[in-house]
N, CA, C and O atoms as a MOPAC input file, in Angstrom:
PM7 MOZYME 1SCF
protein

 N      1.45100 1     0.45600 1     9.93500 1
 C     -0.02900 1     1.02700 1     9.07200 1
 C      0.49900 1     2.25700 1     8.41200 1
 O      0.94400 1     3.27500 1     8.94100 1
 N      0.36800 1     1.97400 1     7.20700 1
 C      1.12500 1     2.92000 1     6.31500 1
 C     -0.15600 1     3.59600 1     5.51900 1
 O     -1.18200 1     3.20100 1     6.07400 1
 N     -0.46700 1     4.49900 1     4.38500 1
 C     -1.27100 1     4.75500 1     3.93500 1
 C     -1.71300 1     3.70100 1     2.33200 1
 O     -0.68900 1     3.01800 1     2.29100 1
 N     -2.45200 1     3.29000 1     1.27400 1
 C     -2.01400 1     2.55300 1    -0.24200 1
 C     -2.55600 1     4.46500 1    -0.71800 1
 O     -1.85100 1     5.17600 1    -1.43400 1
 N     -3.36400 1     4.74000 1    -0.35100 1
 C     -3.69000 1     6.00600 1    -0.91700 1
 C     -4.99900 1     6.93100 1    -0.48200 1
 O     -4.47100 1     7.26000 1     0.58100 1
 N     -5.70300 1     7.31000 1    -0.45800 1
 C     -7.09100 1     8.05400 1    -0.53600 1
 C     -7.60200 1     8.21500 1    -1.63200 1
 O     -7.11300 1     8.30900 1    -2.75800 1
 N     -9.31000 1     8.26600 1    -1.00400 1
 C    -10.36800 1     7.61400 1    -1.92100 1
 C    -10.44800 1     9.29300 1    -2.00100 1
 O    -10.20800 1    10.24000 1    -1.25100 1
 N    -11.19600 1     8.95600 1    -4.12200 1
 C    -12.04900 1    10.41800 1    -4.08200 1
 C    -12.32800 1    11.20600 1    -3.08100 1
 O    -12.18300 1    12.41100 1    -3.28900 1
 N    -12.79500 1    10.76800 1    -1.75000 1
 C    -13.76200 1    11.80900 1    -1.21000 1
 C    -12.70500 1    12.59700 1     0.16200 1
 O    -12.88600 1    13.36700 1     1.10500 1
 N    -11.25800 1    11.62500 1    -0.63100 1
 C    -10.51100 1    11.96400 1     0.16200 1
 C     -9.75500 1    11.58700 1     1.96900 1
 O     -9.07500 1    12.34200 1     2.66400 1
 N    -10.19800 1    10.23500 1     2.25000 1
 C    -10.42500 1     9.37300 1     2.91800 1
 C     -9.09700 1     8.63600 1     2.92500 1
 O     -8.37800 1     8.57300 1     1.92700 1
 N     -8.67000 1     7.82800 1     4.63200 1
 C     -7.14200 1     7.49200 1     4.17700 1
 C     -7.78200 1     6.26700 1     3.84700 1
 O     -8.83900 1     5.89500 1     4.35600 1
 N     -7.00800 1     5.52200 1     2.82600 1
 C     -7.28900 1     3.95300 1     2.90300 1
 C     -5.96500 1     2.92100 1     3.21200 1
 O     -5.17200 1     2.40000 1     2.42800 1
 N     -6.04200 1     2.87500 1     4.25700 1
 C     -4.95000 1     1.97900 1     5.00900 1
 C     -4.30800 1     0.77300 1     4.71200 1
 O     -4.86900 1     0.30100 1     3.72300 1
 N     -3.33400 1    -0.00600 1     5.12200 1
 C     -2.52500 1    -0.44600 1     4.06200 1
 C     -1.49800 1    -1.13100 1     5.44400 1
 O     -0.53500 1    -0.61900 1     6.01600 1
 N     -2.19300 1    -2.51400 1     5.66500 1
 C     -1.23200 1    -3.14500 1     6.80700 1
 C     -0.46400 1    -4.09500 1     6.21400 1
 O     -0.93300 1    -5.03700 1     5.57400 1
 N      0.86100 1    -3.87000 1     6.41800 1
 C      1.60300 1    -5.18600 1     6.27300 1
 C      2.37800 1    -6.49100 1     7.69200 1
 O      3.07200 1    -6.29800 1     8.69100 1
 N      2.01700 1    -7.25200 1     7.30600 1
 C      1.56400 1    -8.26000 1     8.14100 1
 C      3.03800 1    -9.85000 1     7.46100 1
 O      3.06900 1   -10.54500 1     6.44500 1
 N      4.28100 1    -9.71900 1     9.11700 1
 C      5.29100 1   -10.41700 1     7.89000 1
 C      6.32300 1   -10.35100 1     9.08800 1
 O      6.42400 1    -9.36300 1     9.81600 1
 N      7.13900 1   -11.59400 1     9.22900 1
 C      8.42600 1   -11.79300 1     9.56700 1
 C      9.55400 1   -10.71200 1     9.51700 1
 O     10.44800 1   -11.47400 1     9.15100 1
 N     10.05500 1    -9.72200 1     9.59800 1
 C     10.91500 1    -8.70300 1     8.89200 1
 C     12.71100 1    -8.97100 1     9.16400 1
 O     13.77500 1    -8.57000 1     8.69100 1
 N     12.16200 1   -10.03300 1    10.37600 1
 C     13.91400 1   -10.75900 1    10.58800 1
 C     14.57300 1   -11.73800 1     9.51900 1
 O     15.67200 1   -12.25000 1     9.30800 1
 N     13.23100 1   -11.71500 1     8.93200 1
 C     14.40300 1   -12.73100 1     7.44000 1
 C     14.01300 1   -12.33600 1     6.11300 1
 O     12.93800 1   -11.74900 1     5.99300 1
 N     14.14300 1   -12.37800 1     5.92700 1
 C     14.90300 1   -11.56600 1     4.28500 1
 C     13.65100 1   -11.41300 1     3.54500 1
 O     13.25100 1   -12.48700 1     3.09700 1
 N     12.67000 1   -10.07900 1     3.19300 1
 C     11.94500 1    -9.60800 1     2.88500 1
 C     12.27600 1    -9.82500 1     1.33500 1
 O     11.34100 1    -9.92800 1     0.54000 1
 N     13.02100 1    -9.86300 1     1.09100 1
 C     13.68200 1   -10.07000 1    -0.56000 1
 C     12.83900 1   -11.69400 1    -1.10400 1
 O     11.79500 1   -11.39100 1    -1.68200 1
 N     12.96400 1   -12.66400 1    -1.07400 1
 C     13.34600 1   -13.88900 1    -0.51600 1
 C     11.61100 1   -14.47800 1    -0.44200 1
 O     11.37400 1   -15.63300 1    -0.79600 1
 N     10.82900 1   -13.84400 1    -0.10400 1
 C      9.26200 1   -13.71000 1     0.38000 1
 C      7.92300 1   -13.07900 1    -0.82700 1
 O      7.86100 1   -11.95800 1    -1.33200 1
 N      7.07300 1   -14.13500 1    -0.99700 1
 C      5.79400 1   -13.92300 1    -2.17400 1
 C      4.87700 1   -12.99500 1    -0.87500 1
 O      4.78800 1   -13.08200 1     0.35000 1
 N      4.16900 1   -11.90800 1    -2.18200 1
 C      3.85200 1   -11.68700 1    -1.37400 1
 C      1.80200 1   -12.16600 1    -1.40900 1
 O      1.69200 1   -12.77000 1    -2.47700 1
 N      0.50200 1   -12.12500 1    -0.79400 1
 C     -0.60500 1   -12.66700 1    -0.26400 1
 C     -1.02800 1   -11.31100 1    -0.33500 1
 O     -0.76500 1   -10.91500 1     0.80000 1
 N     -1.72300 1    -9.94600 1    -1.21400 1
 C     -2.77800 1    -9.44100 1    -0.27200 1
 C     -3.98700 1    -9.72300 1    -0.57700 1
 O     -4.29600 1   -10.62900 1    -1.35000 1
 N     -4.85500 1    -8.90000 1     0.05600 1
 C     -5.70700 1    -9.73700 1     0.83300 1
 C     -6.56800 1    -8.02500 1     1.17900 1
 O     -6.23700 1    -7.24500 1     2.07200 1
 N     -7.37700 1    -7.88300 1     0.45800 1
 C     -8.63000 1    -7.09900 1     0.60700 1
 C    -10.29500 1    -7.19800 1     0.98300 1
 O    -11.25300 1    -7.65200 1     0.35700 1
 N    -10.22300 1    -6.85200 1     1.69000 1
 C    -11.45000 1    -6.74600 1     2.70000 1
 C    -12.53300 1    -5.89600 1     2.74100 1
 O    -11.84300 1    -4.90600 1     2.50000 1
 N    -13.82300 1    -5.36400 1     2.85700 1
 C    -14.27600 1    -4.59600 1     2.90200 1
 C    -14.80400 1    -3.69100 1     1.63200 1
 O    -14.80700 1    -2.50700 1     1.97000 1
 N    -15.18500 1    -3.84800 1     0.47900 1
 C    -15.25000 1    -2.95600 1    -0.79300 1
 C    -16.56800 1    -2.46500 1    -0.54500 1
 O    -16.75000 1    -1.25300 1    -0.65700 1
 N    -17.73900 1    -3.38800 1    -0.15100 1
 C    -18.97000 1    -2.55700 1    -0.65100 1
 C    -19.47100 1    -3.08400 1     0.94800 1
 O    -19.75400 1    -4.09600 1     1.58900 1
 N    -19.34400 1    -1.54100 1     1.06200 1
 C    -19.81100 1    -0.29900 1     2.31700 1
 C    -20.87500 1    -1.53700 1     3.42600 1
 O    -20.72600 1    -1.58000 1     4.64700 1
 N    -21.72200 1    -2.28100 1     2.78800 1
 C    -22.60200 1    -2.54600 1     3.05600 1
 C    -22.29900 1    -3.86900 1     3.92300 1
 O    -22.41900 1    -3.90800 1     5.14800 1
 N    -21.91000 1    -4.89100 1     3.15800 1
 C    -21.16200 1    -6.02500 1     3.62800 1
 C    -19.97400 1    -6.35800 1     5.15300 1
 O    -18.84500 1    -6.84700 1     5.14100 1
 N    -20.83600 1    -5.84500 1     6.36300 1
 C    -20.24500 1    -5.60000 1     7.62400 1
 C    -19.43900 1    -7.12200 1     7.63600 1
 O    -18.26600 1    -7.17800 1     8.00300 1
 N    -20.16800 1    -8.31400 1     7.20800 1
 C    -19.33200 1    -9.59800 1     7.86500 1
 C    -18.01000 1    -9.75500 1     7.31300 1
 O    -17.23600 1   -10.57200 1     7.81100 1
 N    -17.65000 1    -8.96600 1     6.22300 1
 C    -16.54700 1    -9.29300 1     5.98200 1
 C    -15.38900 1    -8.84900 1     6.53900 1
 O    -14.38500 1    -9.55500 1     6.44400 1
 N    -15.34500 1    -7.61100 1     7.20800 1
 C    -14.89900 1    -6.91400 1     8.58600 1
 C    -14.71200 1    -7.87000 1     9.08600 1
 O    -13.54600 1    -8.23200 1     9.23900 1
 N    -15.76400 1    -8.65000 1     9.53400 1
 C    -15.67500 1    -8.88700 1    11.03200 1
 C    -14.64800 1   -10.31600 1    10.38100 1
 O    -13.57300 1   -10.41100 1    10.97300 1
 N    -14.89500 1   -11.42100 1     9.22100 1
 C    -13.98900 1   -12.52700 1     8.88800 1
 C    -12.11100 1   -11.55700 1     8.73300 1
 O    -11.33300 1   -12.50000 1     8.87100 1
 N    -11.35200 1   -10.42500 1     8.55900 1
 C    -10.81400 1   -10.08800 1     7.93200 1
 C    -10.36700 1   -10.33800 1     9.30900 1
 O     -9.44600 1   -11.10600 1     9.59000 1
 N    -11.26800 1    -9.44800 1    10.42200 1
 C    -10.30100 1    -8.95800 1    11.96200 1
 C     -9.78500 1   -10.77100 1    12.42400 1
 O     -8.61900 1   -11.07000 1    12.16500 1
 N    -10.28400 1   -11.36600 1    12.78400 1
 C    -10.05300 1   -13.07700 1    12.54000 1
 C     -9.07100 1   -13.00800 1    11.60700 1
 O     -8.18000 1   -13.35900 1    12.38100 1
 N     -8.53000 1   -12.85400 1    10.63700 1
 C     -7.28800 1   -13.59200 1     9.83100 1
 C     -6.15500 1   -12.73200 1    10.24700 1
 O     -5.02600 1   -13.22000 1    10.30300 1
 N     -6.42300 1   -11.17500 1    10.61800 1
 C     -5.70400 1   -10.28200 1    11.55900 1
 C     -5.16200 1   -11.41000 1    12.43700 1
 O     -4.00800 1   -11.80900 1    12.27800 1
 N     -6.01300 1   -11.95500 1    13.40200 1
 C     -5.44800 1   -11.69600 1    14.88900 1
 C     -4.64200 1   -13.12900 1    14.55600 1
 O     -3.45100 1   -13.38400 1    14.73200 1
 N     -5.60900 1   -13.89300 1    14.06600 1
 C     -4.63700 1   -15.32500 1    13.44500 1
 C     -3.56500 1   -15.03300 1    12.67000 1
 O     -2.87100 1   -16.04400 1    12.78000 1
 N     -2.98500 1   -14.26200 1    11.93700 1
 C     -1.50600 1   -13.29900 1    10.76000 1
 C     -0.86100 1   -13.17600 1    12.33500 1
 O      0.07500 1   -13.96000 1    12.49300 1
 N     -1.17000 1   -12.36500 1    13.50000 1
 C     -0.27900 1   -11.65500 1    14.08000 1
 C     -0.23800 1   -12.96100 1    15.59500 1
 O      0.46100 1   -12.84400 1    16.60200 1
 N     -1.32500 1   -14.24100 1    15.24500 1
 C     -0.64400 1   -14.77300 1    16.54600 1
 C      0.80300 1   -15.96100 1    16.35800 1
 O      1.40000 1   -16.21000 1    15.31100 1
 N      1.04800 1   -16.48600 1    17.62400 1
 C      2.47500 1   -17.63200 1    17.99000 1
 C      1.83000 1   -19.03700 1    16.72700 1
 O      2.69200 1   -19.73800 1    16.19600 1
 N      0.59800 1   -19.24200 1    16.45000 1
 C      0.26700 1   -20.35400 1    15.81300 1
 C      0.97800 1   -19.70800 1    13.86500 1
 O      1.47600 1   -20.62100 1    13.20600 1
 N      0.95700 1   -18.29500 1    13.18500 1
 C      1.12400 1   -18.34200 1    12.06700 1
 C      2.72200 1   -18.32300 1    12.13100 1
 O      3.13600 1   -18.49500 1    10.98400 1
 N      3.45800 1   -18.22300 1    12.76300 1
 C      4.75400 1   -17.55100 1    13.29700 1
 C      5.78300 1   -18.67000 1    11.77900 1
 O      6.87700 1   -18.42200 1    11.27100 1
 N      5.26600 1   -19.29300 1    11.63000 1
 C      5.66100 1   -19.83200 1     9.91000 1
 C      4.69200 1   -19.55100 1     9.00200 1
 O      3.98900 1   -20.47300 1     8.58800 1
 N      4.57100 1   -18.70100 1     8.71000 1
 C      3.25900 1   -17.84400 1     8.04800 1
 C      4.06700 1   -16.78100 1     7.59500 1
 O      4.29000 1   -16.32300 1     6.47400 1
 N      4.44700 1   -16.49900 1     8.71900 1
 C      4.92200 1   -14.65100 1     8.64000 1
 C      6.47800 1   -15.04300 1     7.98100 1
 O      6.80800 1   -14.19000 1     7.15600 1
 N      7.22800 1   -15.84200 1     8.10900 1
 C      8.47500 1   -16.32400 1     7.94400 1
 C      8.62400 1   -16.91300 1     7.00100 1
 O      9.71300 1   -17.41300 1     6.71700 1
 N      7.54600 1   -17.01500 1     6.24300 1
 C      7.93700 1   -17.14400 1     4.81800 1
 C      6.69200 1   -16.83300 1     3.51800 1
 O      6.43400 1   -17.36000 1     2.43500 1
 N      6.09800 1   -15.62100 1     4.36100 1
 C      5.20800 1   -14.57300 1     3.38000 1
 C      4.48600 1   -13.47900 1     3.38500 1
 O      3.39100 1   -13.49700 1     3.94800 1
 N      5.11300 1   -11.94000 1     2.55500 1
 C      4.54100 1   -10.92500 1     3.27200 1
 C      2.94100 1   -10.61800 1     2.88700 1
 O      2.57400 1   -10.51200 1     1.71700 1
 N      2.05700 1   -10.49300 1     4.01300 1
 C      0.81900 1   -10.36200 1     3.93100 1
 C      0.41800 1    -8.89500 1     3.94600 1
 O      0.10000 1    -8.21600 1     4.92200 1
 N      0.53000 1    -8.39900 1     2.14500 1
 C     -0.68800 1    -7.16300 1     2.41700 1
 C     -2.05900 1    -6.51400 1     2.36900 1
 O     -2.69900 1    -6.61200 1     1.32200 1
 N     -2.52000 1    -5.92100 1     3.30600 1
 C     -3.80600 1    -5.75900 1     3.87000 1
 C     -4.40400 1    -4.96300 1     3.69200 1
 O     -4.13200 1    -3.99100 1     4.39700 1
 N     -5.55500 1    -4.78000 1     2.71800 1
 C     -6.52900 1    -3.23600 1     3.18800 1
 C     -7.79300 1    -3.50800 1     2.96500 1
 O     -8.66800 1    -3.66700 1     2.11300 1
 N     -7.25100 1    -3.48300 1     5.24400 1
 C     -8.83600 1    -3.79500 1     5.52900 1
 C     -9.95900 1    -2.73100 1     5.10700 1
 O    -10.98100 1    -2.87500 1     5.77800 1
 N    -10.01700 1    -1.80700 1     4.26100 1
 C    -11.78900 1    -0.87800 1     3.67800 1
 C    -10.97600 1    -0.21000 1     2.16600 1
 O    -10.10900 1     0.66100 1     2.09200 1
 N    -11.51600 1    -0.85000 1     1.28200 1
 C    -11.36900 1    -0.01100 1     0.43800 1
 C    -12.01000 1     0.90800 1    -0.37800 1
 O    -11.42900 1     1.63500 1    -1.18500 1
 N    -13.12800 1     0.88200 1    -0.18700 1
 C    -14.45400 1     1.72800 1    -0.41700 1
 C    -14.94900 1     2.22700 1     1.14700 1
 O    -15.89500 1     1.81700 1     1.82000 1
 N    -14.08400 1     3.11400 1     1.40400 1
 C    -14.82800 1     4.49800 1     3.34900 1
 C    -15.67100 1     5.08400 1     2.72800 1
 O    -16.83100 1     4.93800 1     3.11400 1
 N    -15.41400 1     5.92900 1     1.58300 1
 C    -16.38400 1     6.60000 1     0.72400 1
 C    -17.60300 1     6.09400 1     0.65900 1
 O    -18.39600 1     6.95800 1     1.03100 1
 N    -18.24800 1     4.90600 1     0.30600 1
 C    -19.09700 1     4.06300 1    -0.05000 1
 C    -19.58800 1     3.96700 1     1.78100 1
 O    -20.63100 1     3.32800 1     1.92500 1
 N    -19.28200 1     4.23600 1     2.44300 1
 C    -19.42500 1     4.10800 1     3.69000 1
 C    -19.92800 1     5.33400 1     4.37400 1
 O    -20.97000 1     5.11900 1     4.99300 1
 N    -19.55300 1     6.37000 1     4.42800 1
 C    -19.83200 1     7.49600 1     4.38600 1
 C    -21.34300 1     7.91000 1     4.18500 1
 O    -22.31600 1     8.25700 1     4.85300 1
 N    -20.97500 1     7.67200 1     2.87600 1
 C    -22.07900 1     7.83200 1     2.07700 1
 C    -23.01900 1     7.09600 1     2.19800 1
 O    -23.90500 1     7.35700 1     1.38500 1
 N    -23.31100 1     5.98800 1     3.08600 1
 C    -24.47500 1     4.96300 1     3.61400 1
 C    -24.84100 1     4.72800 1     2.60400 1
 O    -25.93700 1     4.16800 1     2.57900 1
 N    -24.06900 1     5.04700 1     1.06600 1
 C    -24.09900 1     3.31700 1    -0.01700 1
 C    -24.34200 1     2.25400 1     0.76400 1
 O    -24.04800 1     2.11400 1     1.95100 1
 N    -25.28300 1     0.98500 1    -0.46800 1
 C    -24.57300 1     0.00000 1    -0.05100 1
 C    -23.76500 1    -0.65900 1    -0.62500 1
 O    -23.03100 1    -1.51600 1    -0.13100 1
 N    -23.82200 1    -0.35000 1    -1.61400 1
 C    -22.44100 1    -1.28500 1    -3.35300 1
 C    -21.86400 1    -0.30300 1    -3.69300 1
 O    -20.79800 1    -0.42000 1    -4.29700 1
 N    -22.25300 1     0.61200 1    -3.48200 1
 C    -21.34900 1     1.91200 1    -4.85600 1
 C    -20.07300 1     2.94200 1    -3.93100 1
 O    -19.79800 1     3.29900 1    -2.78600 1
 N    -19.81100 1     3.01600 1    -4.71000 1
 C    -18.32800 1     3.84000 1    -4.33100 1
 C    -19.36600 1     5.81300 1    -4.40600 1
 O    -20.51200 1     5.91000 1    -4.84400 1
 N    -18.57700 1     6.98800 1    -3.89100 1
 C    -19.33400 1     8.07400 1    -4.86900 1
 C    -19.50400 1     8.48000 1    -6.34200 1
 O    -19.90400 1     9.64300 1    -6.29000 1
 N    -19.45400 1     8.30000 1    -6.96800 1
 C    -19.40000 1     8.25500 1    -7.93200 1
 C    -20.33100 1     6.98500 1    -8.81100 1
 O    -20.48300 1     6.93000 1   -10.03100 1
 N    -20.75400 1     6.23600 1    -8.00500 1
 C    -22.20400 1     5.65400 1    -7.62500 1
 C    -21.87600 1     3.77800 1    -8.39900 1
 O    -22.62000 1     2.86400 1    -8.75500 1
 N    -20.29600 1     3.99500 1    -8.34600 1
 C    -20.08100 1     2.96500 1    -8.98500 1
 C    -20.24500 1     1.41800 1    -8.30600 1
 O    -21.24300 1     1.33200 1    -7.59000 1
 N    -19.49800 1     0.28200 1    -8.40300 1
 C    -18.99400 1    -0.71900 1    -7.65400 1
 C    -17.87000 1    -0.89500 1    -7.86300 1
 O    -17.49200 1    -0.36000 1    -8.90600 1
 N    -17.03600 1    -1.49500 1    -7.25100 1
 C    -15.91200 1    -0.71800 1    -7.03800 1
 C    -15.11100 1    -1.92600 1    -8.30300 1
 O    -14.29700 1    -1.74300 1    -9.20700 1
 N    -16.26800 1    -3.89400 1    -7.48100 1
 C    -15.34900 1    -4.53600 1    -7.39600 1
 C    -15.68800 1    -4.85700 1    -9.94300 1
 O    -15.09000 1    -5.43100 1   -10.85300 1
 N    -17.12600 1    -3.90100 1    -9.76100 1
 C    -16.73100 1    -3.89400 1   -11.42300 1
 C    -15.64600 1    -3.39400 1   -12.19800 1
 O    -15.86000 1    -3.32700 1   -13.40800 1
 N    -14.89400 1    -3.14700 1   -11.91700 1
 C    -13.92600 1    -1.29600 1   -12.25600 1
 C    -12.28600 1    -2.59000 1   -12.26400 1
 O    -11.53200 1    -1.92300 1   -12.97300 1
 N    -11.85700 1    -3.27600 1   -12.07100 1
 C    -10.93000 1    -4.39200 1   -11.91500 1
 C    -10.37500 1    -4.77900 1   -13.24800 1
 O     -9.19800 1    -4.90600 1   -13.58200 1
 N    -11.87000 1    -4.99600 1   -14.18600 1
 C    -12.01900 1    -5.62400 1   -14.99000 1
 C    -11.81700 1    -5.10800 1   -16.22600 1
 O    -11.72600 1    -5.83600 1   -17.21500 1
 N    -11.72200 1    -3.72300 1   -16.28200 1
 C    -11.74500 1    -3.15700 1   -18.13500 1
 C    -10.40600 1    -3.57100 1   -18.75800 1
 O     -9.26900 1    -3.60700 1   -18.28900 1
 N    -11.00300 1    -3.93200 1   -20.20900 1
 C     -9.11600 1    -3.66400 1   -20.67300 1
 C     -8.66400 1    -3.01600 1   -20.60000 1
 O     -8.82400 1    -1.83000 1   -20.31100 1
 N     -7.41000 1    -4.05400 1   -21.02900 1
 C     -5.02500 1    -3.56000 1   -20.87800 1
 C     -5.70500 1    -1.65800 1   -21.36200 1
 O     -5.93500 1    -0.68900 1   -20.63800 1
 N     -5.79800 1    -1.80900 1   -22.55000 1
 C     -6.04000 1    -0.99600 1   -23.42000 1
 C     -6.66700 1     0.24800 1   -23.40700 1
 O     -6.24100 1     1.32000 1   -23.83700 1
 N     -7.87500 1    -0.05000 1   -22.78800 1
 C     -8.86400 1     1.04400 1   -21.73900 1
 C     -8.26300 1     1.61500 1   -20.98600 1
 O     -8.50100 1     2.81000 1   -20.81300 1
 N     -7.26900 1     0.96100 1   -20.26800 1
 C     -7.06300 1     1.62300 1   -19.07800 1
 C     -5.99300 1     2.75600 1   -19.94200 1
 O     -6.00400 1     3.95100 1   -20.23400 1
 N     -5.28200 1     1.81700 1   -20.09400 1
 C     -4.02600 1     2.83200 1   -20.29400 1
 C     -4.56900 1     3.95700 1   -20.93500 1
 O     -4.09500 1     4.99600 1   -20.47500 1
 N     -5.48900 1     4.14900 1   -21.93700 1
 C     -5.68400 1     5.47500 1   -22.20600 1
 C     -6.80900 1     5.98800 1   -21.92800 1
 O     -7.66100 1     6.48100 1   -22.66600 1
 N     -6.77600 1     5.86200 1   -20.92300 1
 C     -8.13000 1     6.95900 1   -18.93800 1
 C     -6.87800 1     6.19000 1   -18.38200 1
 O     -7.26600 1     5.02400 1   -18.31200 1
 N     -6.02400 1     6.22500 1   -18.09900 1
 C     -5.84500 1     6.64200 1   -16.70500 1
 C     -5.92600 1     7.29600 1   -16.19500 1
 O     -5.89600 1     6.85900 1   -15.04500 1
 N     -6.06000 1     8.49700 1   -16.20300 1
 C     -5.43900 1     9.72200 1   -15.99600 1
 C     -6.89800 1    10.31700 1   -15.41200 1
 O     -7.00600 1    11.00100 1   -14.39500 1
 N     -8.19300 1     9.82100 1   -16.45100 1
 C     -9.32400 1     9.75800 1   -15.12200 1
 C     -9.26000 1     8.82700 1   -14.87900 1
 O    -10.28300 1     8.55600 1   -15.50800 1
 N     -8.75200 1     7.18400 1   -14.18400 1
 C     -8.39400 1     6.42300 1   -12.87300 1
 C     -8.04900 1     6.94800 1   -12.45300 1
 O     -8.77300 1     7.07000 1   -11.46500 1
 N     -6.87100 1     7.88600 1   -12.32200 1
 C     -6.59600 1     8.40400 1   -10.56400 1
 C     -7.12000 1     9.82000 1   -10.15900 1
 O     -6.74700 1    10.65200 1    -9.33200 1
 N     -7.86800 1     9.77500 1   -10.83000 1
 C     -9.38300 1    10.77100 1   -10.30800 1
 C    -10.55800 1    10.51000 1   -10.15400 1
 O    -11.25100 1    11.13900 1    -9.35500 1
 N    -10.87300 1     9.83500 1   -10.66100 1
 C    -12.18600 1     9.76300 1   -10.51400 1
 C    -12.21500 1     7.86300 1    -9.42700 1
 O    -12.77700 1     7.73100 1    -8.34000 1
 N    -11.56100 1     6.88400 1   -10.07200 1
 C    -10.76300 1     5.86500 1    -8.73100 1
 C     -9.86200 1     5.94200 1    -8.42000 1
 O     -9.32800 1     4.85700 1    -8.65000 1
 N     -8.93900 1     6.83200 1    -7.80400 1
 C     -8.17500 1     5.92200 1    -7.07800 1
 C     -7.86100 1     4.48800 1    -6.24100 1
 O     -6.79500 1     3.97400 1    -5.90400 1
 N     -9.07600 1     4.12800 1    -6.08300 1
 C     -8.94900 1     3.31200 1    -4.98700 1
 C     -7.97200 1     1.42600 1    -5.34000 1
 O     -7.30900 1     0.51800 1    -4.83900 1
 N     -8.72400 1     2.03200 1    -6.75600 1
 C     -9.16200 1     0.94500 1    -7.75100 1
 C     -7.19300 1     1.13600 1    -8.48000 1
 O     -6.43500 1     0.16600 1    -8.48500 1
 N     -6.86300 1     2.22400 1    -8.88300 1
 C     -5.73600 1     2.45600 1    -9.33700 1
 C     -4.54900 1     2.31400 1    -8.30500 1
 O     -3.45400 1     2.06600 1    -8.80900 1
 N     -4.59600 1     2.41000 1    -7.22300 1
 C     -4.09300 1     2.18700 1    -6.27300 1
 C     -3.62700 1     0.50200 1    -5.90300 1
 O     -2.42300 1     0.31700 1    -5.72400 1
 N     -4.42200 1    -0.51700 1    -5.81000 1
 C     -4.95900 1    -1.91100 1    -6.05000 1
 C     -4.07700 1    -2.15100 1    -7.21900 1
 O     -3.11200 1    -2.91200 1    -7.14500 1
 N     -4.36200 1    -1.58500 1    -8.16700 1
 C     -3.49800 1    -2.25900 1    -9.13900 1
 C     -2.54200 1    -2.57200 1    -8.97700 1
 O     -2.10500 1    -3.69600 1    -8.73100 1
 N     -1.73700 1    -1.00200 1    -9.16000 1
 C      0.02900 1    -0.59200 1    -8.90300 1
 C      0.09000 1    -1.27400 1    -7.83600 1
 O      1.31000 1    -1.41800 1    -7.76400 1
 N     -0.59200 1    -2.13200 1    -6.39500 1
 C      0.41900 1    -3.17200 1    -5.49300 1
 C      0.07400 1    -4.27200 1    -6.12100 1
 O      1.09700 1    -4.95600 1    -6.11500 1
 N     -1.07400 1    -5.06900 1    -6.86300 1
 C     -0.62300 1    -6.07100 1    -7.12900 1
 C      0.48500 1    -5.91000 1    -8.06400 1
 O      1.42200 1    -6.68200 1    -7.85600 1
 N      0.65000 1    -4.88600 1    -9.30100 1
 C      1.68400 1    -5.19500 1    -9.94600 1
 C      3.07900 1    -5.56700 1    -9.38000 1
 O      3.87900 1    -6.44200 1    -9.71000 1
 N      3.11400 1    -4.26000 1    -8.06400 1
 C      4.62000 1    -4.81500 1    -7.78100 1
 C      4.75000 1    -5.39100 1    -6.56600 1
 O      5.48700 1    -5.03100 1    -5.64700 1
 N      3.61100 1    -6.77500 1    -6.62300 1
 C      4.54200 1    -7.82600 1    -5.82400 1
 C      4.88800 1    -8.80000 1    -6.80700 1
 O      4.81200 1    -8.92800 1    -8.02900 1
 N      5.35200 1    -9.52500 1    -5.68600 1
 C      5.76600 1   -10.68300 1    -6.62600 1
 C      5.17200 1   -12.31200 1    -5.86500 1
 O      5.39000 1   -13.37800 1    -6.44100 1

């Protein structure tokens, strides 16, 4: 497990990679799975737990041979710590921050990195995968 980034509140946002590294990873496509964005939606943590259990099982060896799974179990740990149900430290629903126009994104990129590092890191992860 590695760290995708740190949240606005300084908490680690983990990144789990599951694949068969014995097979050339440069030829594999990547599947990105982002769990629990809204702090109050604990059911997504259970779904993700089951998905990870399956991906590391013998039954999924063919998937690990063909694909790289990049999994971010929780994108909004700050919201959990603050006791929020849907929002981050800055009171924003992180799901709504992905859809900003590219021109605005370039213009406000420095502020994005400061105020929403979670979304910036996820977008970079997505852009860097094939």
